[in-house]
matplotlib code that plots the C-alpha trace (Angstrom):
import matplotlib.pyplot as plt

x = [7.3, 10.9, 12.5, 10.2, 11.2, 14.9, 15.0, 12.9, 15.3, 18.2, 16.8, 15.4, 18.6, 19.5, 15.9, 16.8, 20.0, 18.3, 14.7, 14.2, 12.5, 15.5, 18.4, 17.5, 18.6, 16.4, 13.7, 12.1, 11.4, 10.7, 12.1, 9.4, 10.5, 13.8, 12.3, 12.5, 9.3, 11.2, 13.9, 11.8, 13.8, 12.1, 10.7, 7.6, 7.1, 6.9, 6.1, 3.0, 1.2, 0.4, -2.4, 0.2, 0.9, -2.4, -1.9, -4.4, -2.2, 1.1, 0.5, 0.5, 3.2, 5.9, 4.4, 1.0, 2.6, 4.4, 1.1, -0.4, 2.6, 2.7, -0.9, -0.3, 2.5, 0.0, -2.5, 0.2, 1.3, -2.2, -3.3, -0.1, -0.9, -4.4, -3.5, -0.6, -2.8, -6.2, -5.2, -1.6, -1.4, -4.9, -3.6, -0.2, -2.1, -4.2, -1.2, 0.8, -1.9, -3.0, -6.4, -6.6, -7.3, -4.3, -1.1, 1.9, 5.5, 6.3, 8.8, 6.0, 3.9, 6.9, 7.8, 4.3, 5.1, 8.2, 5.8, 3.4, 6.2, 7.6, 4.2, 3.5, 6.7, 5.7, 2.4, 4.1, 6.4, 3.8, 1.4, 4.2, 4.9, 1.3, 1.0, 4.0, 2.8, -0.6, 1.2, 3.4, 0.4, -1.8, -4.4, -7.1, -9.7, -11.1, -9.5, -11.5, -13.9, -11.0, -9.6, -12.6, -13.5, -10.2, -10.8, -14.4, -13.2, -10.9, -13.7, -15.8, -13.3, -15.0, -18.5, -19.8, -19.0, -20.4, -19.2, -17.7, -15.0, -14.3, -11.0, -9.6, -10.3, -8.2, -5.4, -5.5, -5.3, -2.2, -0.4, -0.9, 0.1, 3.1, 4.3, 4.0, 5.2, 8.9, 8.8, 6.5, 8.7, 11.8, 10.3, 8.9, 12.1, 14.3, 13.6, 13.5, 16.5, 15.3, 16.9, 14.0, 11.8, 14.6, 15.5, 11.8, 11.4, 14.7, 14.1, 10.6, 11.6, 14.2, 11.6, 9.1, 11.5, 11.5, 7.7, 7.3, 9.6, 7.4, 4.1, 5.4, 6.5, 3.2, 1.2, 3.3, 2.6, -1.1, -2.3, -1.9, -3.9, -7.0, -10.0, -10.8, -13.6, -11.3, -8.6, -11.0, -12.3, -8.8, -7.7, -10.4, -9.9, -6.3, -7.3, -9.7, -7.0, -4.6, -7.1, -7.9, -4.3, -2.8, -5.3, -4.3, -5.2, -7.0, -9.6, -7.1, -7.1, -10.7, -9.1, -5.8, -7.0, -10.1, -7.7, -5.8, -8.9, -10.3, -14.0, -14.6, -16.2, -13.1, -11.0, -13.1, -12.5, -8.7, -8.7, -10.6, -8.2, -5.2, -6.2, -9.1, -7.1, -5.5, -2.1, -3.0, -5.7, -4.0, -0.5, 0.9, -1.0, 0.3, 3.8, 3.5, 2.1, 4.7, 6.4, 3.1, 1.9, 4.9, 4.3, 0.7, 1.7, 4.4, 1.8, -0.7, -3.4, -4.1, -4.9, -8.2, -10.3, -12.6, -9.5, -7.6, -10.7, -11.0, -7.3, -7.7, -10.8, -8.9, -6.0, -3.6, -2.5]
y = [8.6, 9.8, 6.6, 5.9, 9.1, 8.8, 5.5, 6.9, 9.8, 7.5, 5.2, 7.9, 9.8, 8.6, 9.2, 12.3, 10.7, 7.4, 8.6, 7.8, 11.0, 13.0, 10.8, 8.3, 9.0, 6.1, 6.8, 3.3, 3.2, -0.3, 0.5, -1.6, -0.6, -2.4, -5.7, -8.5, -10.5, -13.7, -13.1, -11.4, -10.9, -12.0, -8.8, -10.4, -11.1, -14.9, -15.3, -13.1, -15.6, -18.7, -19.6, -21.0, -23.8, -25.4, -28.5, -27.6, -24.5, -26.5, -26.7, -22.9, -21.6, -19.5, -16.5, -17.2, -17.6, -14.3, -12.6, -13.9, -12.6, -9.4, -8.6, -9.4, -6.9, -4.4, -5.0, -4.4, -1.0, 0.2, -0.6, 0.9, 4.2, 4.5, 3.3, 5.7, 8.7, 7.8, 6.1, 6.6, 10.3, 11.0, 9.8, 11.6, 14.9, 14.6, 13.8, 16.7, 19.2, 17.9, 16.9, 14.0, 14.7, 12.9, 14.7, 14.2, 15.2, 18.0, 15.7, 13.2, 16.0, 17.1, 13.6, 12.9, 15.3, 13.3, 10.3, 12.4, 13.3, 9.8, 8.3, 10.9, 9.8, 6.1, 6.8, 8.6, 5.8, 3.2, 5.0, 5.4, 1.7, 0.6, 2.7, 1.0, -2.5, -1.8, -0.5, -3.6, -6.0, -3.7, -3.5, -1.0, -2.6, -1.0, -2.9, -1.2, -4.2, -6.4, -3.9, -2.2, -5.2, -4.8, -1.2, -1.8, -4.2, -1.6, 1.0, -1.4, -1.8, -1.0, -0.8, -2.6, 0.4, 3.9, 6.1, 8.5, 5.9, 5.5, 7.5, 4.5, 2.2, 4.3, 4.6, 0.8, 0.1, 2.4, 1.1, -2.5, -1.8, 0.3, -2.3, -5.3, -3.9, -4.1, -7.9, -8.2, -6.3, -8.1, -11.5, -10.5, -8.9, -12.0, -13.4, -10.2, -9.7, -7.0, -3.8, -1.3, -3.4, -4.5, -0.7, 0.1, -2.5, -1.7, 2.0, 1.4, -1.0, 1.4, 4.2, 1.9, 0.8, 4.4, 4.6, 1.3, 2.8, 6.0, 4.2, 1.8, 4.8, 6.5, 3.5, 3.4, 7.0, 7.2, 3.9, 5.0, 8.2, 6.3, 5.6, 2.0, 1.9, 3.4, 0.9, -2.0, -0.6, 0.2, -3.4, -5.1, -2.8, -3.8, -7.5, -6.8, -4.8, -7.7, -10.0, -7.7, -6.6, -10.0, -12.0, -13.3, -10.7, -13.0, -10.8, -10.0, -13.7, -13.2, -10.9, -12.6, -16.2, -15.6, -13.6, -16.8, -19.0, -20.0, -19.7, -17.6, -20.6, -22.6, -19.6, -19.7, -23.4, -22.8, -20.1, -22.2, -25.2, -23.0, -20.5, -21.8, -23.2, -22.3, -22.0, -19.1, -17.6, -17.9, -19.1, -16.9, -13.9, -14.5, -14.8, -11.6, -9.8, -11.0, -7.6, -5.7, -8.6, -8.3, -4.4, -5.0, -7.6, -5.3, -2.5, -4.7, -4.8, -8.4, -7.7, -6.5, -9.8, -8.9, -8.0, -11.1, -13.1, -11.5, -12.2, -15.8, -16.5, -15.3, -17.5, -14.7, -15.4]
z = [26.9, 27.2, 26.6, 23.6, 22.1, 22.8, 21.0, 18.1, 17.7, 17.6, 15.0, 12.7, 12.4, 8.8, 7.4, 5.5, 4.1, 2.9, 2.0, -1.7, -2.5, -1.2, -2.1, -4.9, -8.5, -9.8, -12.3, -11.9, -15.6, -16.7, -20.2, -21.8, -25.3, -24.7, -23.4, -25.9, -25.4, -26.5, -23.8, -21.2, -18.1, -14.9, -13.7, -12.4, -8.7, -8.7, -5.0, -5.4, -7.6, -5.5, -7.9, -10.3, -7.8, -8.9, -10.8, -13.4, -14.3, -14.7, -18.4, -18.9, -21.2, -19.7, -21.5, -19.8, -16.4, -17.0, -17.7, -14.5, -12.5, -14.4, -13.7, -10.0, -10.1, -11.7, -9.0, -6.3, -7.8, -8.5, -4.9, -3.6, -5.4, -3.9, -0.4, 0.0, -0.9, 0.5, 3.6, 4.8, 3.8, 5.2, 8.7, 8.2, 7.3, 10.5, 12.6, 11.2, 11.7, 15.2, 14.2, 16.6, 20.3, 21.7, 22.5, 20.3, 20.6, 18.0, 16.3, 15.5, 13.9, 11.9, 10.8, 9.7, 6.9, 5.9, 5.6, 3.6, 1.2, 1.0, 0.3, -2.3, -4.1, -3.7, -5.2, -8.1, -9.1, -8.5, -10.9, -13.4, -13.2, -13.5, -16.7, -18.1, -17.2, -18.9, -21.9, -22.1, -21.9, -24.0, -21.2, -21.8, -19.5, -16.4, -13.6, -10.8, -10.5, -9.4, -7.0, -5.4, -3.1, -1.3, -0.4, 0.3, 3.1, 4.4, 4.5, 6.4, 9.2, 12.4, 11.1, 14.1, 16.3, 16.4, 13.4, 15.9, 16.3, 12.6, 12.8, 14.9, 11.8, 9.6, 12.1, 12.6, 8.8, 8.5, 11.6, 10.4, 6.7, 7.6, 10.1, 7.8, 4.5, 5.1, 5.7, 2.7, 0.3, 1.6, 0.9, -2.5, -4.0, -3.4, -6.8, -8.7, -10.9, -13.3, -12.0, -12.3, -10.2, -7.8, -7.3, -6.7, -4.1, -2.4, -2.0, -1.0, 1.7, 3.1, 3.3, 4.9, 7.6, 8.9, 8.5, 10.6, 13.2, 13.3, 13.6, 16.1, 18.2, 17.6, 18.9, 22.0, 22.6, 21.9, 23.4, 27.0, 26.2, 25.0, 27.0, 27.7, 25.1, 22.6, 23.3, 22.9, 19.5, 18.3, 19.3, 17.4, 14.4, 14.4, 14.2, 11.4, 9.6, 9.9, 8.3, 5.4, 4.7, 5.3, 3.1, -0.2, -2.9, -5.4, -7.3, -10.0, -11.0, -12.3, -14.8, -15.8, -16.0, -18.2, -20.6, -21.1, -21.6, -18.2, -17.2, -14.1, -12.3, -12.9, -11.5, -8.4, -8.0, -8.5, -5.8, -3.4, -3.9, -3.3, -0.8, 1.3, 4.1, 7.4, 5.9, 3.8, 6.0, 9.4, 9.4, 6.7, 8.0, 11.5, 10.2, 8.2, 11.3, 13.7, 14.2, 15.0, 17.1, 19.3, 19.5, 20.6, 23.1, 24.6, 25.0, 26.9, 24.1, 24.7, 28.4, 27.2, 27.2, 24.2, 22.1, 23.1, 22.2, 18.8, 17.9, 19.3, 17.3, 14.0, 14.9, 15.2, 18.7]

ax = plt.figure().add_subplot(projection="3d")
ax.plot(x, y, z, "-o")
ax.set_aspect("equal")
plt.show()
């Protein structure tokens, strides 16, 4: 444990200086009143809308494509708001207050509150951004039907096991999410040129690098403390979490594409044509999860036969 902590202390030393909630002067305001619809800057996340690769959507106008991308960005920030508060910060709270049975160094309890603070700020600017995107597109509809399925899948993690182990499902979801998001944001922001969006992604990514370091350290410390049954359950939960969090988030297309004239049955066909293949459901997920897969391997997680089988069956190892 000493070596793990020593490395952690070295790599987290600039957290206070660089954390967005403590150091950023950005408002992350989209300034939608200043956007000229005819000269709309590329504030949409183009890599996040794979559906637009479909040949039947090649004839969409640029305005329609931007609407699809814009609602994808809206989906991202709405989900970010909820995930930060209802998932990451629940775990951070439990860690800080010592609600789990495993022993933690005091610095990890204290730093859990840094995460709590960071994620509260992320939720704040994500909610602000979602409100502004809705205003820009004049969206008054209830979008929860297009978001609830994702959180239902998260809440169902580990349901095959006794409910007394449910806390391991939440920990798994947070460890996976906080380990993959840096790579995700880095990839998504490459084509973003509109400054408020670029600044949001940049600052979010810096914060999440510290969070990934934290949760990687946490995993190395708690894994040896778990009973064999708990290790098996956590390992399988991690695999399930990777599949849920790494899967293409396509439900919002059932909102955006009908708004521009497509029947929902056709939307289902488009989604199937683009996403129902091993490239999206295995290869891309495995690539996105490369860092955490290395972490699990280094900790001996795949030495548990049932866990190794689970990951292998899902095409992740």
